[in-house]
C-alpha positions, 0 to 999 in steps of 0.5 A, spaced: 500 500 500 505 504 501 509 503 495 504 502 490 498 506 492 503 512 495 500 512 502 505 515 506 502 515 513 504 508 517 498 508 521 493 509 516 497 504 511 497 499 517 489 500 518 487 499 511 492 493 510 488 490 517 481 491 514 483 488 507 486 482 511 480 482 516 485 483 522 481 486 528 487 485 533 491 491 533 496 487 537 498 483 531 499 489 527 507 490 525 510 496 528 513 502 523 520 499 523 517 492 521 513 496 516 519 500 513 523 494 513 518 490 509 517 496 504 525 496 503 524 489 501 518 490 496 522 495 493 528 491 492 524 485 489 519 489 485 522 496 483 529 494 483 530 497 476 526 504 477 527 505 485 534 508 484 532 513 478 526 515 482 530 516 488 535 520 484 530 524 481 526 526 488 533 528 491 535 532 485 528 536 486 529 536 493 536 539 492 533 545 488 528 546 493 533 547 498 537 551 494 531 556 493 530 556 500 537 556 503 536 563 507 531 558 511 537 553 513 533 547 510 534 540 512 531 534 508 528 529 512 523 523 511 523 518 506 527 521 500 533 522 505 532 515 508 531 512 501 525 508 501 521 514 497 517 512 491 514 516 485 508 518 490 512 520 496 513 528 498 519 531 499 519 533 506 524 539 508 524 543 514 525 550 514 527 555 520 523 562 520 521 568 524 514 567 522 511 562 517 509 568 513 516 569 510 515 562 507 509 564 504 512 571 501 517 567 498 513 563 494 508 568 492 514 573 490 516 567 485 508 566 483 509 559 486 502 556 488 501 553 494 497 550 499 497 551 507 497 545 511 498 543 519 502 538 521 503 535 528 510 533 530 513 530 536 518 533 539 518 528 545 514 522 547 508 527 550 510 534 546 506 535 540 506 541 536 502 543 530 506 546 525 505 550 518 507 546 512 507 549 505 506 544 500 507 546 492 509 542 486 516 542 483 518 538 477 512 534 478 514 532 485 510 534 492 514 538 496 512 539 503 516 545 507 515 544 514 516 551 518 519 551 525 520 557 529 526 560 532 523 557 539 523 550 535 530 551 532 534 547 537 529 542 538 529 536 533 522 533 531 522 525 532 521 520 527 514 517 525 518 511 524 522 509 530 521 515 535 528 517 535 531 524 533 529 525 526 534 524 521 536 531 517 541 533 511 544 539 509 544 542 502 552 539 502 550 533 505 544 532 500 549 533 494 554 528 497 548 523 497 546 524 490 554 523 488 554 517 492 548 514 489 550 508 484 544 509 479 546 517 479 552 515 475 548 512 469 543 519 468 
């Protein structure tokens, strides 16, 4: 479901799969890490010929977006960074801004249509913040600009996969990652 239908929410994918299989016992559900491991196996078996190309394309688009928003200290995160993204995946970029309106103004200045969303991020097991997300399309890929305030600058959100600190990559780190991707050499 996550790979083929583009579902990027572990909880929703788990519930939808359980419904399809007729499983009502939530204790029998796999956790996010188990789902991610199986997703990677699925991609290596059924998408081996295209996965690296798709990932390279997503990362290249992410790099362009990060350079465009470099004044806001962008950090790539999520499935595009971790390598389990697919053609349906959104590109998640954390930005730092004094106010979310700065991001809106930058988008408007360049006539980039966007949608404003609210996302919930965990900063600890019990501390959830609702943050603004500016969503737009670049090179036919959905880009999610997750805006953190100055107050949140030193607090790193937790990963929805394992609950540990969310992995992040700077522009320079993403450039290195793109260069190291084996399939990138064939483009």
